[in-house]
C-alpha positions in Angstrom: 18.1 7.4 14.9 15.7 10.4 14.9 16.3 11.0 11.2 15.7 7.3 10.5 12.4 7.4 12.4 11.3 10.5 10.5 12.1 8.9 7.1 10.3 5.8 8.2 7.1 7.9 8.7 7.7 9.6 5.3 8.1 6.3 3.5 4.9 4.9 5.1 3.0 8.0 3.8 4.6 7.7 0.4 3.7 4.0 0.4 0.1 4.8 1.0 0.1 7.3 -1.9 1.7 5.0 -4.4 0.1 1.8 -3.3 -2.9 2.0 -5.6 -0.7 2.9 -8.6 0.7 -0.7 -9.0 -1.0 -2.3 -12.0 -1.5 -1.9 -15.7 -0.3 1.2 -17.6 -1.0 1.2 -21.3 0.7 -2.0 -22.7 2.9 -2.5 -19.7 2.9 -3.1 -15.9 3.9 -0.8 -13.2 5.4 -1.8 -9.8 6.0 1.0 -7.4 6.4 1.5 -3.6 8.6 2.0 -0.6 11.8 0.1 -0.1 14.9 0.0 2.3 18.1 -0.8 0.5 21.6 -1.6 1.7 24.5 -1.1 -0.6 27.9 -2.5 0.3 31.1 -0.5 -0.3 32.1 -0.8 -4.0 28.7 -1.9 -5.1 25.9 -0.2 -7.0 22.2 0.6 -6.2 20.8 -2.4 -8.2 20.1 -1.5 -11.8 21.5 2.0 -11.6 24.9 3.8 -12.2 24.9 4.9 -8.6 27.9 3.4 -6.8 28.9 3.7 -3.1 32.6 3.8 -3.4 33.6 4.2 0.3 33.0 6.1 3.5 35.3 9.1 3.7 36.0 11.9 6.2 33.5 14.2 4.5 30.7 11.6 4.0 29.8 8.9 1.6 32.1 8.9 -1.5 29.8 8.1 -4.4 30.1 7.8 -8.2 26.9 8.7 -10.1 26.9 8.2 -13.8 30.7 8.2 -13.7 30.9 11.5 -11.7 32.2 11.8 -8.2 29.9 13.1 -5.4 30.0 13.4 -1.7 26.7 12.5 0.1 25.7 13.0 3.7 23.0 11.3 5.8 19.7 12.7 4.6 20.9 13.4 1.1 19.1 12.1 -2.0 20.0 9.5 -4.5 17.9 9.7 -7.7 18.1 8.0 -11.1 15.8 7.0 -13.9 16.5 5.1 -17.0 16.2 1.8 -19.0 17.4 -1.5 -17.5 17.4 -3.8 -20.5 14.9 -3.9 -23.3 11.3 -3.0 -22.4 12.2 -2.3 -18.7 12.5 1.2 -17.1 13.6 1.8 -13.5 13.3 4.9 -11.3 14.8 5.2 -7.8 14.2 8.1 -5.4 16.2 7.3 -2.2 17.5 9.1 0.9 20.6 8.0 2.8 19.8 6.8 6.3 23.2 5.5 7.5 26.8 5.6 6.3 29.5 3.2 7.5 32.8 1.8 6.1 31.0 -1.5 5.1 27.6 -0.2 3.8 25.2 2.5 2.9 21.6 2.2 4.1 19.0 4.0 2.1 15.2 4.2 2.0 12.7 5.6 -0.5 10.5 4.8 -3.5 11.3 2.5 -6.4 9.3 2.3 -9.6 9.6 -0.5 -12.2 7.8 -0.3 -15.6 7.8 -3.4 -17.8 6.4 -3.2 -21.3 5.2 -5.7 -23.9 4.8 -8.3 -21.1 4.1 -11.9 -22.0 3.4 -13.7 -18.7 4.1 -17.4 -18.4 4.5 -19.7 -15.4 8.2 -20.6 -14.9 10.9 -21.2 -12.4 12.2 -17.9 -11.0 16.0 -17.1 -11.3 16.8 -15.8 -7.9 20.3 -14.8 -9.0 19.2 -12.0 -11.3 21.3 -8.9 -10.4 18.4 -6.5 -10.1 15.8 -7.5 -7.7 13.1 -5.5 -5.8 10.1 -6.5 -3.6 7.3 -4.0 -3.8 3.6 -3.8 -2.6 0.8 -4.5 -5.0 -3.0 -4.2 -4.8 -5.3 -5.3 -7.6 -9.0 -5.2 -8.4 -9.4 -8.1 -10.8 -12.7 -8.2 -12.8 -14.5 -11.5 -13.3 -13.0 -13.3 -16.4 -9.7 -11.3 -16.2 -6.2 -12.3 -15.0 -4.2 -11.0 -12.1 -1.8 -8.5 -13.8 1.6 -10.2 -14.7 0.2 -13.7 -14.3 -1.8 -16.3 -16.1 -4.2 -16.7 -13.0 -7.7 -15.8 -14.0 -10.6 -15.0 -11.7 -13.6 -17.1 -12.7 -16.0 -15.9 -10.0 -17.5 -17.0 -6.7 -18.8 -20.4 -6.1 -21.2 -20.9 -3.1 -19.7 -22.8 -0.2 -16.2 -22.9 -1.8 -15.0 -19.4 -2.4 -13.4 -17.5 -5.2 -12.6 -19.8 -8.1 -9.4 -19.4 -10.0 -8.0 -20.8 -13.3 -4.3 -21.1 -13.9 -3.3 -22.3 -10.4 -2.0 -25.8 -9.5 -4.3 -28.0 -7.6 -7.3 -26.7 -5.6 -8.7 -23.7 -7.4 -10.8 -22.0 -4.6 -9.7 -19.3 -2.2 -11.6 -17.8 0.8 -11.1 -14.3 2.0 -7.7 -14.1 3.6 -6.2 -17.0 1.6 -3.0 -16.7 -0.3 -2.4 -16.8 -4.0 1.2 -17.5 -5.1 2.7 -17.3 -8.6 6.2 -17.7 -10.0 6.8 -16.8 -13.6 8.3 -14.6 -16.3 7.1 -11.3 -17.7 9.8 -11.2 -20.3 12.8 -13.5 -21.0 14.9 -11.3 -18.8 12.3 -10.4 -16.1 10.9 -12.7 -13.5 7.9 -12.1 -11.2 7.2 -13.7 -7.8 3.7 -12.7 -6.6 2.5 -13.3 -3.1 -1.0 -11.9 -2.5 -4.1 -12.6 -0.3 -7.7 -12.3 -1.1 -9.3 -9.2 0.5 -12.8 -9.5 -1.1 -14.7 -11.1 -4.0 -18.2 -11.1 -5.5 -19.8 -11.7 -8.8 -18.1 -8.7 -10.4 -14.5 -8.7 -9.1 -11.9 -9.9 -6.7 -9.5 -7.7 -4.7 -6.0 -8.9 -3.7 -3.2 -7.4 -1.7 0.4 -8.4 -1.1 3.9 -8.1 -2.7 5.6 -8.6 -6.0 9.3 -9.4 -6.3 10.6 -8.4 -9.7 14.0 -9.8 -10.9 15.7 -8.3 -13.9 18.8 -9.2 -15.9 19.8 -6.0 -17.8 
């Protein structure tokens, strides 16, 4: 329990450091932040060649890129590579708990999606790779929230921040939610759930989570 508490503090600190990094990067989008992940015996860390085979007498019996490894509580699980066309995934995890049924890990995940073409669509919740990560955006007037087709028009007195690309009422006050379901690519979904922190004539700030689903 003490180790888990320590890593909880570490992850919170890491989250604060990477939080502002979520956004545009060149021609792509970057989603990065802390996560806690449970992997059942026989399954893989989603999107990676890291498999938790079973719990043995010496520790967690793993298979990483086809090679056997024994991992203990506190040990790292790292991998970086492509997950389908135009998608790159990096995981930097630590093992918190080992049992016969599952492996519990915590750490930082980064997803980079290139050549994005956002469009509103129904999200496929059965995609095999799926991560929920924090996002924070500063959206200039006339621009769209990254990864969506929702555009910030500007403030309107007595009504709030005006948006284009939303269904129904287009105004949001500070603290109001903005939801969006859609696709970044044909094999990558995005569910965005953010709230308005601030807005003025020049920009709007939002904060919340992005759930990215990928089919490799």
